C-alpha positions in Angstrom: -22.2 -21.8 18.5 -20.0 -23.9 16.3 -20.3 -27.7 16.7 -17.4 -29.9 17.8 -17.4 -31.3 14.3 -16.9 -28.0 12.6 -13.6 -26.4 11.8 -13.6 -22.8 10.6 -10.6 -21.6 8.5 -10.2 -18.0 7.6 -7.7 -17.3 4.9 -6.4 -13.7 4.7 -4.0 -12.3 2.1 -1.7 -9.6 3.5 -2.8 -6.0 3.0 -1.3 -3.8 0.2 2.5 -3.5 0.6 4.9 -0.8 -0.2 7.3 -0.8 -3.1 8.8 2.6 -2.1 12.0 1.1 -0.8 13.8 -0.8 -3.5 16.7 -1.5 -1.2 14.5 -3.7 1.0 14.2 -7.5 0.4 10.8 -8.8 -0.5 10.5 -10.3 3.0 11.0 -6.9 4.6 8.5 -4.8 2.7 6.0 -3.0 5.0 2.4 -2.1 4.3 1.7 1.0 2.3 -0.8 3.7 3.4 -3.7 1.8 1.9 -2.7 -1.4 3.6 -2.4 0.4 6.9 -6.0 1.6 6.5 -7.4 -1.6 5.1 -6.1 -4.1 7.7 -7.9 -2.6 10.7 -11.0 -2.0 8.6 -11.2 -5.7 7.7 -10.6 -6.6 11.3 -13.5 -4.3 12.2 -15.7 -6.1 9.7 -14.9 -9.4 11.3 -15.5 -7.9 14.8 -18.9 -6.6 13.7 -20.0 -10.2 13.2 -18.5 -11.3 16.5 -15.7 -13.2 14.8 -13.3 -14.9 17.2 -10.1 -16.8 16.4 -8.6 -19.6 18.5 -5.2 -19.3 16.7 -3.7 -17.0 14.1 -0.8 -18.3 11.9 1.0 -15.9 9.8 3.9 -15.7 7.4 6.7 -13.9 9.2 7.2 -11.5 6.2 6.8 -7.9 7.5 3.7 -7.1 5.5 1.9 -10.3 6.6 2.7 -10.0 10.3 1.6 -6.3 10.2 -1.7 -7.4 8.6 -2.1 -10.2 11.2 -1.4 -7.9 14.2 -3.8 -5.2 13.0 -6.6 -7.7 12.4 -5.9 -9.5 15.7 -6.2 -6.3 17.6 -9.6 -5.5 16.1 -11.0 -9.0 16.9 -9.7 -9.2 20.5 -6.9 -11.6 19.8 -3.6 -10.9 21.6 -1.2 -10.0 18.8 1.7 -11.5 20.8 0.0 -14.9 20.4 0.2 -14.9 16.6 2.3 -17.9 15.4 4.8 -16.9 12.8 5.4 -19.9 10.6 8.3 -19.5 8.2 6.8 -22.2 5.9 3.9 -19.9 5.0 6.2 -17.3 3.2 6.3 -18.2 -0.5 4.7 -21.5 0.2 3.3 -23.9 -2.4 -0.2 -25.3 -2.2 1.2 -28.5 -0.8 3.0 -26.8 2.0 0.1 -24.6 2.9 -2.2 -27.6 3.0 0.2 -29.3 5.4 0.3 -26.2 7.6 -3.5 -26.3 7.9 -3.5 -30.1 8.6 -1.0 -29.6 11.4 -3.1 -27.1 13.3 -3.9 -28.5 16.8 -7.3 -30.1 17.0 -8.0 -28.0 20.2 -8.4 -25.0 17.9 -11.7 -24.8 16.0 -11.4 -21.3 14.5 -8.1 -20.8 12.7 -6.7 -17.9 10.7 -4.0 -18.2 8.2 -2.4 -14.9 6.9 -0.3 -15.4 3.7 0.6 -14.5 0.2 -0.6 -15.0 -3.3 -0.7 -17.1 -5.3 -0.6 -19.8 -2.6 -3.4 -18.4 -0.4 -5.8 -18.2 -3.4 -4.7 -21.7 -4.5 -5.4 -23.0 -1.0 -8.9 -21.4 -1.0 -9.8 -23.0 -4.3 -8.3 -26.4 -3.4 -10.1 -26.7 -0.1 -13.2 -24.8 -0.8 -16.4 -25.6 -2.6 -16.4 -22.3 -4.5 -13.8 -20.9 -6.8 -12.5 -17.4 -6.5 -10.3 -15.8 -9.2 -7.9 -14.1 -6.8 -8.0 -13.2 -3.1 -7.4 -9.4 -3.2 -4.9 -7.8 -0.8 -6.4 -7.9 2.7 -9.1 -10.1 1.3 -10.8 -12.7 3.6 -12.1 -16.1 2.6 -13.7 -18.1 5.5 -14.6 -21.7 5.1 -16.2 -24.3 7.4 -15.4 -28.0 7.3 -17.3 -30.9 8.9 -14.2 -32.3 10.6 -13.2 -33.4 14.1 -9.6 -32.3 13.5 -7.6 -30.4 11.0 -6.2 -33.6 9.7 -9.7 -34.4 8.4 -9.8 -31.3 6.2 -10.0 -32.5 2.6 -10.1 -30.8 -0.9 -13.4 -29.3 -1.9 -15.0 -30.0 1.5 -14.8 -26.5 2.8 -18.0 -24.5 2.5 -17.2 -20.9 1.6 -19.3 -18.9 4.1 -17.6 -15.5 3.7 -15.6 -13.8 1.0 -14.9 -10.1 1.7 -12.3 -7.6 0.7 -11.7 -3.9 1.2 -13.3 -2.7 -2.1 -16.4 -4.9 -1.8 -18.4 -2.3 0.2 
């Protein structure tokens, strides 16, 4: 059981997207076949360790929301409750940090689904361990000793899980 003083942040990079439709804007690109396989698989890995999310915040880009919905379904989170935050799409490190700090303190387990390079930068900024790049559909979960998300500070997140489709 997680203490009242612990916040758990799970960062997820969207699954592999398709470049098969050059007429589509970047925002509208869907997942490709590999992405459609990897997203539920990563959700199943989270479910296998009884992972639960209190909130899921996602970029509204098609590939990100497809990833978020697929993972949500596997961990028992109602996909209709995913918060689509337009600030997450193409966000800088500063914007992503503010998105995290604005999460309601009633949520202790938060998921943020976004894009590189920002999602990897956020992981390295907040976490106590450095990763080179969060792969597509990769998951980095950190825990913070904090009463609220406003108390989440750089290098104070303990990286407790780093997983990605090709890891196993």
